[in-house]
N, C-alpha and C positions, 0 to 999 in steps of 0.2 A: 485563721484555718491555712494548714500548710500548703505550699504549690503542687501542682500534679506533677509527678517525675516525667522529665522527658522519655520519649522513645529511644530506641536504637539509634545508633549513627547513619545509619542506612537512610538515603535519600531517595523517594522515587522519582523516577526519570517521567518527563513529559513526553507524550507522544506527538509527532509532528503530522498532525490534522491532513494537512494536504497528500502528503505520503500516505498514511492508513486509507484515503480515500482512493488515491490511484493504484495501489498495490494490493496483491492477495496471496497468500499460500494456498497452495493445493492440498487435496488430502495426502499427496505423495511429498510434501514438505517442499515443492518447487514454487518459485515466486513468479507471478504473472503479472503482467500488466495490460490495460485497456489501449486501444489506437485512438490518437488523436484526432480533431477535424470531423466531430460528431455532432457540435451542437447546432450551427447555423450555416449558411452559406451552403445547403446542399441540395437547393431547388432543382439545378442542372445536372449534377451528377448521377451516374447511370444506377440501375438496382443491384447491378452485380457489385459495384464500388461499395455504395452502402452496406450490402452485405458482408461484402470482406471488412468492413469498418468494425463488425461487432465482434469478431474473433479475439482471443486473447493470447498473448504472446507471452513466451517465458523469457524472462530476464536474463541475458547472457554475460560473462564478465565476474568474476569476482570480486572487482572491486564495486560495482554497480550494488551487486548483493550485500555487501558488508557494510556501505553507506545506506542502504535501506534497513536494513537490520539495526542500526544504531540509530536512526529516526524514528524507527516503531518498533522499541524494543518488545511491546507486548502485543505483536500482530499474532493472531489465532489461526489455525487452520480453518478451511472451509468446511463446515459440517455436514 
């Protein structure tokens, strides 16, 4: 039985899972991130502070955007 022919030389890139969980693309194509400090030790923080933690922040700086796009090459826009 002959061997199966190899696929073309292109190799799929692996997505860095931590990056894909932390960042998102908006409908306009902007890269946004969540704020840290939302998981534990929040009992004494005020309601206003916890509300401010839920906001998304746009990622500023071309170097950061370039690195994130390299780590998560197949990141999709939010539907």
